[in-house]
N, C-alpha and C positions, 0 to 999 in steps of 0.2 A: 623088597623090591618086588614091583609088578609088573609083567610084560602084558602088553596089548596090541591089537593087530588090526590094520585097516583094509578095506577092501580093495586098495590100490598096491597094498602087498607091503606096505611099510610096517615096521614093528616101532615098540615104543618102550622103553623101561622109564620107570617112574621112582626116585627115590627123593624123598623130601616134595619141593616144588622144583626140581630139576629132571627134565625128561632126555634120556638120550634118544635118538632115532636114527634108524637105518632101514634098510630093503631086506625083504624076507629072502631064505635060500630059494624059495619058489621065483621069485623076482630075478634073482640073479642067474639062475639056471634058464629062465626065457630070454634074458638078454644076451647071454653067451660071454664071452672074453670081454671084462670092462676095459676100457684103454684111456678113458678120461673122466674125471669129476671135476665139476664147478661146485665149489661150497659158497654158501653165504656170508658176508661180512659179518663180524662179531659186533653186535649190539643192532643190526636189523630186527625189526618186529615182523613177524609172520603170523597169518590168520590161518586157522583151520582148514583145510582142504585146499591151500593155495601153494604154489612153487617154493621149494625151500632150498631145493639143489637142483642139479642136472648131472645125470649119469649117461656117459656114451658108450657104447660096446660096437663091436663089431657088425653087430647086426642093426643097431639103432640108438638112437638118442632119446632119454627117457626123461619125465621130471619126478622128483621126488618130493611128495606133498606133505607138507606140516599135518601131523596125526592131530594137534592140538596148536591153539593161538599160544604166541609167547614170543618171548627177546631171545635171539641167539647169545649164548655166552660162551661157547666153545665150538671149536669145528675140528675134524680130525686131518690135520695137516699131513698126516702120513699118507693119505688117500691122495695127495697131488702128487709124491714121488713114486707110490707103490698102487695105481690104482686095481690092480689086478687082486688087492687083498679083499675086495667086495667079492670076489668070487671064492676065495678059500675061507673067508671067515664072515660072513654076509652078516650072520645073526650075534656077531662077537667083536673083533676088533677091526671089522670092517665099518663101523657106524660112521655116520655123516656129521652128525652135530649134536649139540645140546640146548635144549632149550629152557628158560625160567617159564615156568607153564603161568599164562595169565588167567586161566579159568578152569581149576580141577574138574567142574562139571562136566566139561566136554569129553573127559574119559569115559564116561558113561556110553557115548556113543561108539566106541570103539569093541572090538572083539576080544574076549580070551582066546588062548591058544587052543581050548578045544571047538571054540566056536569057530575060528579060523581053519582048524583042519577040516572040518565039516563043512566050510566054505570051498575050500581046495576039493573036497570030494564032490561037491555040488558043481563046480565050475569044469570039474575033469582035469 
């Protein structure tokens, strides 16, 4: 299993052709207390960089962008009842959706954990 990151602060883990997508600890920290999550329909096709879900906090609403193109095959229904799970386990049980990856070549445009850490240092 490999984890990648985006400059929009999403993470993605890949197992075979299925990718699990969430937001990073940094992102949830910037948002503050998450109060609502809007998840996509299963079967929806999303393109890399386009909105895949919405997360609302006490501070703001923000889009969760698809790190890669694909078809939504599963959503984390638990977030509907307990959106605060995004705050307590952003890079674990607080995942948003799973995608069947349409083009694994798109993974090359994402950052490794080390590159993401360096990016966070760069943006302060």
